N, C-alpha and C positions, 0 to 999 in steps of 0.2 A: 485488604483480606481474599483469599481465595477460596471460595466458596466451597463447601463440599464435594458438589455433585461432579466441578470442575475437576479435582482434584483425583476424582475416584476414576472419572472415565480417562483421566488422562495414565493412571496406573493401570486401567485394564488394556491401553491402547501400548503402554509399553511393554507390557507381557507380549501382545498380540506378535512384538517388533521382534523378540527376541531373536531369532533367527537372522530376520536381515539387518541386524544391528552388530549381531558378530559379520556376517559378511561385510558391511561397510568398514565396522573395525579392521578388519585385514586390507580390504584395500586400499584405507587411507595409508594404515601403515606402511604397505608398501609403496606408498607415494611419500608420503614424509619421513620414510626410512629408522622409523621409531614408533615402539608399541602405543597402540591409541585406543582411547578410551570414549566411548558418545556418552554425554550428560543430558537427562531431557531437561527441559526446560517448560516455563506454564504460559512462555510470550507465544501472542500470536500465530498460526499458520493454518487459518484457517480449516480446508478439511486431511491435511497434513501434518505431522509430526515433525517438531524443532527440536534439533538437539545443537549442543555446543562439542564439537570433537577436541581434549584436549592430551597430555600427555601422561602416559599409565602414570609416570615417576612427578608430575609438578601438574594438580590440576589447575593450577590457577595458568599455567603458561597454556592459553587456548588456540587453535591450532584454526578453526575453521566453524562459521557455522552452519549446519547440516537439516535440511528437508528432506522428507522419508514420509510416501506412500503407505499408508497404513492397512495391512489385508482387512477386508471385509469393507472398506472406505474409498476404496479406490472411486468409487462414483457420486461423484457430487451431487446433490437434489437437484432437482430442476427449478428456474426461479421463472416462470412466465410471467411475471409482472415488471421484471426487470430487463431491458434492451443488453444483456449479455450474456453470455454462453458458459455454462457451470463446466467445467471441462474434466475427461475422467484424469486416473492419477497421472497415468506416463504423459497424456499431453498437458497438464500443469505441468510435470517437472519439463518436458520440453520449451515450452513457451517461456517459460522461468528462464533457464537456462539461455534461451536464443535473446531474451531482453538484457540479461547481465553481457551477454558478449557484445551488446552492441553498445550498450551505456556505459560501461565500465571506463572505457577507457578514456570518457569524457568526465569524469568524476560525479555523476549522477546515478549510479548504482554502483554495489559490490561486485570485486573480479571476481569470476567464477574459479575455482579449483581445477573440480571435478567434477562427470556427473554418470550415472549408472543408469539402469532401466528402471528403479523406484525410488533415487536419490539425486540431488545435486548436492554439493558441496562449495561455500563461497567462502570469501575472505570475510572473517568476522570483526568488524566495529564496535567498539565501547563505547557506543555514542546511543542517547537514547531516542525513545519514540517521541516524535512530536507530542501524541495524546497526553504522556505521560509528563511534560515538558510543562504543558497546558494545564493540564489538571493541578500541577503544584505553584505552578508562577504564572497565570492567565495574560497578563501585561508584557510577556514574554512573547506574546503575538506579533509585536512591531519588530521583535530582531529574528525570528525565524519566517514570517512569513515571505520576507522579500527574495530570500536564499531560496525556500522552499518552491516559490513560482518560477523562480529561474531554470532551477530544476527540471522542472515542469514543461517548461518551453523549450529546454535542449531535447528534455526524453522526446517532444511532437517531432522537432524539427527533425530530427534524425529516425522519425517513422513507428516508434512505438507508442502505445496509447495503456490506459492499465486496467481501464472497468471497472475497481473497484478503491479509488482513492479518498481515502480517507485519514484522518491521523496516525493510526497505529501501523500504517505501512510508508510511513515516514519516517526516516532519521535526521537527525540534526548535530552538526557537531556541536561537542560544549562551549567554544567562541562563536556558533550562529554566522560562520562564513561559509561552510558548506553545509546542503543538505544530500542525502541518497534515498533513492524508492525501489522499494521491495514489494515483495509478493505481488509475482505476478501471475495470479491463479484465473483468474476470468480472461476468454476471449468476447469482442465483437462481433454481433452478429454479420454477417455478408451483405446483409439488405442495406446497413449502417454507414452514411457516408463517412470518410477521415475527419470531412468537418464535424459532424454530430458527435462523433466518437471523443474528439476534441474537447466540444464543448462540453459533454456528460463529464468526463473528466474535472473540469473546473468545477461544474457548479456543484457534484457531488463533493468536492474539497470544500466549495463554502457553507455547506448545508452541514458538511461534519464540522467544521470550526465552528459554525457559530451554536453547537450542543452546549447545553450547562454542564458547567464543569468540564469545558474548553476553552474557547475566546468570546465564546457569546459575550461576558460584560463585560470586556475589554472593547469590543467592536462595535459593542452599542453605546459605549462611551461617544466613540469617535468615528461612526459610520461614514463619513465622507473618507476617512483615511480608509478605510476599507476598504470600501470600493476604488479608489484611487490605486492601489496597488494592483488590485487586479485589470485595472484599465489598462497600468502601464505593462503587462506580460500579456494578456488574451489578446489572440487576433480581433480584429474586427472583422465582424462578418456581415451585417446590414443584412441579414435574411432572418433573423428572428430563431427561436426554439423552434426544432419539429414537433407537428401533433403528436407525435410518437413519444414526445416525452410527457412526466407526466407530473402535476403540483407537489403529488407526495413526495414525491424524490426529492422536492428540495423545499420542502415548505417553511423552512427555517430563513430563508433566503427571502420571503415575504413576507416576513413578519414586521422588522423594520421598515419606514416606507421610503430613506434616505437611500436602502440598502435596496430594496425592492427598485426602486428607481434608477438607481445607478447604475444596476445588471443591465435593465431593460435598454437602457442609453448603450452598453458595451456589446451587447449581442443582436442591437438593432429590435427588440422584441416590441411590436405594436401593442398598445394597452390592452385593446379587445382581446387579443392573443392571449397575454398575459394572466388575464381573467380567466379566460377560457380553458386554459391547463389541467 
């Protein structure tokens, strides 16, 4: 059930976007050679609003998913406690478009259709978010996790990191044969090595998977299996987690002894360092 405040905020943003919506509808109409209407969704979009573009005379015919900067919300709040940069609106659009261009042909991100000054449109996939899958069926963790980790490894191997890798930013196919990654709205700090950026992605995903009403119960029933799936995909580093990484960012990874020990082995973390994080 959607909270009344969330619905109200969505309605306010929708009104603010009236002029931009009409402009984007016109641009997409030219692209698709037919009248297009944008329909507001309440799905995740971080600091932006997400719309579905559909044919005016066929609402069930979805043509694209559209991310749009909202006037007055172009500047994301700073997050001094996390090692990532909250980008202003136009830069969020640029980063996401760039990621889609790199990754779509590899099958791990949606295909980019159009990009403007304050919006981008990408191919819409009727796939559920991993968060919704696990909320309804926690035991599907074992079906989804291998393809999700494979998609992340492909993303990293092609020079892209996410920096906000949670279950809501991953879509999985209904048959669990594929996964795509969305919402590339954060950038890594320039002082953070690529190695550390990648490890941050994996640890944040593990932390989110172990959230109650996600995969926590299933993972805790067979923690060795959870660790083994990560071990098969995460590159060995042998240098541990850098001091800039704080325990609070991954606290759920530490709650189960088997998982904690397993990640220490995967990442080469010394016991003393793990405790001092």
